[in-house]
C-alpha atoms as an extended CHARMM CRD file, in Angstrom:
* protein
*
       136  EXT
         1         1  MET       CA             96.4480000000       92.9470000000      113.6960000000  PROA      1               0.0000000000
         2         2  PRO       CA             96.5340000000       94.7000000000      111.4810000000  PROA      2               0.0000000000
         3         3  ARG       CA             93.0800000000       94.0770000000      110.1340000000  PROA      3               0.0000000000
         4         4  TYR       CA             90.6290000000       95.8760000000      107.7960000000  PROA      4               0.0000000000
         5         5  VAL       CA             87.2410000000       97.4060000000      108.6990000000  PROA      5               0.0000000000
         6         6  THR       CA             84.8130000000       99.6720000000      107.0420000000  PROA      6               0.0000000000
         7         7  LEU       CA             83.5100000000      103.0630000000      108.0830000000  PROA      7               0.0000000000
         8         8  LYS       CA             79.8520000000      102.3170000000      109.0510000000  PROA      8               0.0000000000
         9         9  ALA       CA             78.5770000000      105.7920000000      109.3120000000  PROA      9               0.0000000000
        10        10  ALA       CA             79.6740000000      109.3590000000      108.3030000000  PROA      10              0.0000000000
        11        11  PRO       CA             80.7000000000      111.8910000000      109.2080000000  PROA      11              0.0000000000
        12        12  VAL       CA             83.2140000000      110.6750000000      111.8270000000  PROA      12              0.0000000000
        13        13  ASN       CA             86.1000000000      112.6100000000      113.3680000000  PROA      13              0.0000000000
        14        14  ALA       CA             89.5740000000      111.1650000000      113.3770000000  PROA      14              0.0000000000
        15        15  ARG       CA             91.1450000000      112.1290000000      116.6400000000  PROA      15              0.0000000000
        16        16  GLY       CA             94.7790000000      112.5170000000      117.9080000000  PROA      16              0.0000000000
        17        17  GLY       CA             94.1600000000      109.9410000000      120.6160000000  PROA      17              0.0000000000
        18        18  PRO       CA             91.6030000000      107.4410000000      121.8900000000  PROA      18              0.0000000000
        19        19  GLY       CA             89.0600000000      109.6740000000      123.4670000000  PROA      19              0.0000000000
        20        20  GLU       CA             86.7290000000      112.6810000000      122.8680000000  PROA      20              0.0000000000
        21        21  ASP       CA             89.1410000000      114.9420000000      124.7650000000  PROA      21              0.0000000000
        22        22  TYR       CA             91.7130000000      114.5610000000      121.9740000000  PROA      22              0.0000000000
        23        23  ARG       CA             91.5210000000      117.1870000000      119.1610000000  PROA      23              0.0000000000
        24        24  ALA       CA             89.9130000000      116.2160000000      115.9510000000  PROA      24              0.0000000000
        25        25  LEU       CA             92.5970000000      115.8320000000      113.1380000000  PROA      25              0.0000000000
        26        26  TRP       CA             90.1060000000      115.5690000000      110.3180000000  PROA      26              0.0000000000
        27        27  ARG       CA             86.5690000000      114.3030000000      109.4510000000  PROA      27              0.0000000000
        28        28  TYR       CA             85.7760000000      111.1890000000      107.4120000000  PROA      28              0.0000000000
        29        29  THR       CA             82.7450000000      111.8630000000      105.2850000000  PROA      29              0.0000000000
        30        30  ALA       CA             82.5200000000      108.7100000000      103.0410000000  PROA      30              0.0000000000
        31        31  ARG       CA             80.5210000000      105.8710000000      104.4830000000  PROA      31              0.0000000000
        32        32  GLY       CA             81.9420000000      102.5350000000      103.2530000000  PROA      32              0.0000000000
        33        33  LEU       CA             85.6310000000      103.7410000000      103.3410000000  PROA      33              0.0000000000
        34        34  PRO       CA             88.0360000000      100.9150000000      103.9780000000  PROA      34              0.0000000000
        35        35  LEU       CA             90.3360000000      101.4560000000      106.9560000000  PROA      35              0.0000000000
        36        36  GLN       CA             93.1420000000       99.3720000000      108.4920000000  PROA      36              0.0000000000
        37        37  VAL       CA             93.1270000000       98.9650000000      112.2890000000  PROA      37              0.0000000000
        38        38  VAL       CA             96.6440000000       99.2170000000      113.5990000000  PROA      38              0.0000000000
        39        39  GLU       CA             96.0240000000       99.6330000000      117.3160000000  PROA      39              0.0000000000
        40        40  GLU       CA             92.9960000000       99.4620000000      119.6050000000  PROA      40              0.0000000000
        41        41  THR       CA             91.5940000000      100.0560000000      123.0200000000  PROA      41              0.0000000000
        42        42  ALA       CA             88.2420000000       98.7600000000      124.3300000000  PROA      42              0.0000000000
        43        43  ASP       CA             86.2730000000      101.6650000000      122.6640000000  PROA      43              0.0000000000
        44        44  TRP       CA             88.5810000000      103.2150000000      120.1140000000  PROA      44              0.0000000000
        45        45  ARG       CA             90.5190000000      101.9920000000      117.0300000000  PROA      45              0.0000000000
        46        46  ARG       CA             93.6200000000      103.7200000000      115.5680000000  PROA      46              0.0000000000
        47        47  VAL       CA             93.1700000000      103.3750000000      111.8430000000  PROA      47              0.0000000000
        48        48  CYS       CA             95.1310000000      103.9750000000      108.6920000000  PROA      48              0.0000000000
        49        49  ASP       CA             93.1500000000      105.3530000000      105.7300000000  PROA      49              0.0000000000
        50        50  PRO       CA             93.7680000000      105.0920000000      101.9880000000  PROA      50              0.0000000000
        51        51  GLU       CA             95.4810000000      108.5680000000      101.9750000000  PROA      51              0.0000000000
        52        52  GLY       CA             98.0600000000      107.3380000000      104.6100000000  PROA      52              0.0000000000
        53        53  GLY       CA             96.4660000000      109.1930000000      107.5330000000  PROA      53              0.0000000000
        54        54  LEU       CA             96.4550000000      107.7880000000      111.0920000000  PROA      54              0.0000000000
        55        55  GLY       CA             93.8200000000      108.6940000000      113.5280000000  PROA      55              0.0000000000
        56        56  TRP       CA             91.6320000000      107.4120000000      116.2650000000  PROA      56              0.0000000000
        57        57  VAL       CA             87.8790000000      106.6510000000      115.7670000000  PROA      57              0.0000000000
        58        58  ARG       CA             85.2260000000      105.1840000000      117.9910000000  PROA      58              0.0000000000
        59        59  ALA       CA             84.8460000000      101.3700000000      117.4920000000  PROA      59              0.0000000000
        60        60  THR       CA             81.1360000000      101.9180000000      117.0650000000  PROA      60              0.0000000000
        61        61  ALA       CA             81.7240000000      103.8290000000      113.8280000000  PROA      61              0.0000000000
        62        62  LEU       CA             83.3160000000      100.8360000000      112.1700000000  PROA      62              0.0000000000
        63        63  GLU       CA             81.9130000000       97.4540000000      110.9500000000  PROA      63              0.0000000000
        64        64  GLY       CA             83.6530000000       94.1940000000      109.9860000000  PROA      64              0.0000000000
        65        65  ARG       CA             82.3620000000       94.2400000000      106.4600000000  PROA      65              0.0000000000
        66        66  ARG       CA             85.2680000000       94.4770000000      104.0640000000  PROA      66              0.0000000000
        67        67  THR       CA             85.5890000000       97.1660000000      101.3210000000  PROA      67              0.0000000000
        68        68  VAL       CA             88.4060000000       98.2140000000       99.0240000000  PROA      68              0.0000000000
        69        69  MET       CA             89.0650000000      101.5180000000       97.2810000000  PROA      69              0.0000000000
        70        70  ARG       CA             90.5120000000      102.4380000000       93.9070000000  PROA      70              0.0000000000
        71        71  THR       CA             93.0270000000      105.0910000000       95.0240000000  PROA      71              0.0000000000
        72        72  ALA       CA             94.4740000000      105.8370000000       91.5230000000  PROA      72              0.0000000000
        73        73  ASP       CA             93.0100000000      108.6780000000       89.4030000000  PROA      73              0.0000000000
        74        74  SER       CA             91.8540000000      106.2390000000       86.7100000000  PROA      74              0.0000000000
        75        75  ASP       CA             88.9530000000      103.9250000000       86.3910000000  PROA      75              0.0000000000
        76        76  LEU       CA             89.5760000000      100.0530000000       86.7350000000  PROA      76              0.0000000000
        77        77  ALA       CA             88.0210000000       97.3300000000       84.6800000000  PROA      77              0.0000000000
        78        78  LEU       CA             86.2540000000       94.5640000000       86.6170000000  PROA      78              0.0000000000
        79        79  ARG       CA             87.0160000000       91.3250000000       84.6670000000  PROA      79              0.0000000000
        80        80  SER       CA             84.8170000000       88.2090000000       84.1850000000  PROA      80              0.0000000000
        81        81  ARG       CA             87.5720000000       85.9390000000       85.6120000000  PROA      81              0.0000000000
        82        82  PRO       CA             90.8990000000       86.4460000000       87.3730000000  PROA      82              0.0000000000
        83        83  ALA       CA             93.0460000000       86.8900000000       84.2170000000  PROA      83              0.0000000000
        84        84  ALA       CA             94.4870000000       90.0350000000       82.6110000000  PROA      84              0.0000000000
        85        85  GLY       CA             92.9330000000       89.1260000000       79.3020000000  PROA      85              0.0000000000
        86        86  ALA       CA             89.5260000000       88.3640000000       80.5940000000  PROA      86              0.0000000000
        87        87  ARG       CA             86.4790000000       90.3170000000       79.2560000000  PROA      87              0.0000000000
        88        88  PRO       CA             85.7520000000       93.4720000000       81.1400000000  PROA      88              0.0000000000
        89        89  ILE       CA             82.2700000000       93.5300000000       82.6090000000  PROA      89              0.0000000000
        90        90  ALA       CA             82.0390000000       96.7520000000       84.5810000000  PROA      90              0.0000000000
        91        91  MET       CA             84.2080000000       99.6570000000       85.7710000000  PROA      91              0.0000000000
        92        92  LEU       CA             85.2030000000      100.7740000000       89.2860000000  PROA      92              0.0000000000
        93        93  ALA       CA             85.5470000000      104.4780000000       89.1050000000  PROA      93              0.0000000000
        94        94  ALA       CA             88.6750000000      106.3330000000       90.3140000000  PROA      94              0.0000000000
        95        95  ARG       CA             88.5150000000      107.0220000000       94.0270000000  PROA      95              0.0000000000
        96        96  ALA       CA             85.5240000000      104.7590000000       94.4860000000  PROA      96              0.0000000000
        97        97  ALA       CA             84.9470000000      102.0150000000       97.0530000000  PROA      97              0.0000000000
        98        98  ALA       CA             83.6050000000       98.5790000000       96.4280000000  PROA      98              0.0000000000
        99        99  ASP       CA             82.6670000000       95.5320000000       98.4920000000  PROA      99              0.0000000000
       100       100  LEU       CA             85.3650000000       92.8650000000       98.7920000000  PROA      100             0.0000000000
       101       101  VAL       CA             84.0940000000       89.2900000000       98.1050000000  PROA      101             0.0000000000
       102       102  ASP       CA             87.4070000000       87.4140000000       98.3890000000  PROA      102             0.0000000000
       103       103  CYS       CA             91.0120000000       87.3190000000       97.2050000000  PROA      103             0.0000000000
       104       104  ARG       CA             93.1570000000       84.5670000000       95.7830000000  PROA      104             0.0000000000
       105       105  ASN       CA             96.3210000000       84.1870000000       93.7890000000  PROA      105             0.0000000000
       106       106  GLY       CA             96.8730000000       87.9610000000       93.4790000000  PROA      106             0.0000000000
       107       107  TRP       CA             93.3440000000       88.6950000000       92.2820000000  PROA      107             0.0000000000
       108       108  CYS       CA             90.3610000000       89.9400000000       94.2520000000  PROA      108             0.0000000000
       109       109  ARG       CA             86.6250000000       89.5340000000       93.4270000000  PROA      109             0.0000000000
       110       110  ILE       CA             84.7370000000       92.8420000000       94.1640000000  PROA      110             0.0000000000
       111       111  SER       CA             81.2250000000       93.9780000000       93.8960000000  PROA      111             0.0000000000
       112       112  VAL       CA             80.1260000000       97.5320000000       92.9790000000  PROA      112             0.0000000000
       113       113  ASP       CA             76.6260000000       98.5550000000       92.2410000000  PROA      113             0.0000000000
       114       114  HSD       CA             75.1170000000       95.4310000000       90.6440000000  PROA      114             0.0000000000
       115       115  ALA       CA             78.3280000000       94.0710000000       89.0900000000  PROA      115             0.0000000000
       116       116  THR       CA             80.7760000000       91.5960000000       90.4960000000  PROA      116             0.0000000000
       117       117  GLY       CA             84.1210000000       90.9760000000       88.8700000000  PROA      117             0.0000000000
       118       118  TRP       CA             87.8430000000       90.5040000000       89.3460000000  PROA      118             0.0000000000
       119       119  VAL       CA             90.6900000000       92.9630000000       89.7610000000  PROA      119             0.0000000000
       120       120  ARG       CA             94.4140000000       92.6050000000       90.5390000000  PROA      120             0.0000000000
       121       121  ALA       CA             94.8980000000       92.8320000000       94.2830000000  PROA      121             0.0000000000
       122       122  GLY       CA             97.5200000000       95.5790000000       93.7830000000  PROA      122             0.0000000000
       123       123  GLU       CA             95.0580000000       97.8070000000       91.9400000000  PROA      123             0.0000000000
       124       124  VAL       CA             92.8750000000       98.4870000000       95.0070000000  PROA      124             0.0000000000
       125       125  TRP       CA             93.6050000000       99.6200000000       98.6080000000  PROA      125             0.0000000000
       126       126  GLY       CA             92.3820000000       97.4160000000      101.4550000000  PROA      126             0.0000000000
       127       127  VAL       CA             93.8320000000       93.9770000000      100.8450000000  PROA      127             0.0000000000
       128       128  ALA       CA             97.6420000000       94.1330000000      101.6930000000  PROA      128             0.0000000000
       129       129  GLU       CA             98.4910000000       92.2230000000      104.8380000000  PROA      129             0.0000000000
       130       130  ALA       CA            101.2840000000       94.5390000000      106.0170000000  PROA      130             0.0000000000
       131       131  PRO       CA            100.6240000000       97.8060000000      107.8430000000  PROA      131             0.0000000000
       132       132  GLN       CA             99.7880000000      100.4690000000      105.2970000000  PROA      132             0.0000000000
       133       133  CYS       CA            100.7270000000      103.6060000000      107.4160000000  PROA      133             0.0000000000
       134       134  ARG       CA            103.9350000000      104.6240000000      109.0510000000  PROA      134             0.0000000000
       135       135  GLY       CA            104.2170000000      106.4430000000      112.3350000000  PROA      135             0.0000000000
       136       136  ARG       CA            103.0830000000      103.7500000000      114.7900000000  PROA      136             0.0000000000
């Protein structure tokens, strides 16, 4: 741990603790959102989201499929190969999520809609190995 998961269904409440008796802090409404698990119980996961929020969600609302998110307010070019000068083949919109195929040497291969291409790992949220949220 930490490890990444994806929001399987929406809407899902993020709670202040691992149980329905804890108050809802906010509601996730985007299916496919990447989340980083930083703590867990048998039925609940404490997750960090791309905005830096920490909350508890039911384990059943999550899946192991990996996604990433473009958190910047600008679109990002998907490249034909893992090189800055490679030909752009598609765009990942600002604030959009994409499926993660794999990462190597600072580049990640992602898939969005019907396009698959390469982006620098630092340009998307959901691949850093270190915990992404403070407050543990």
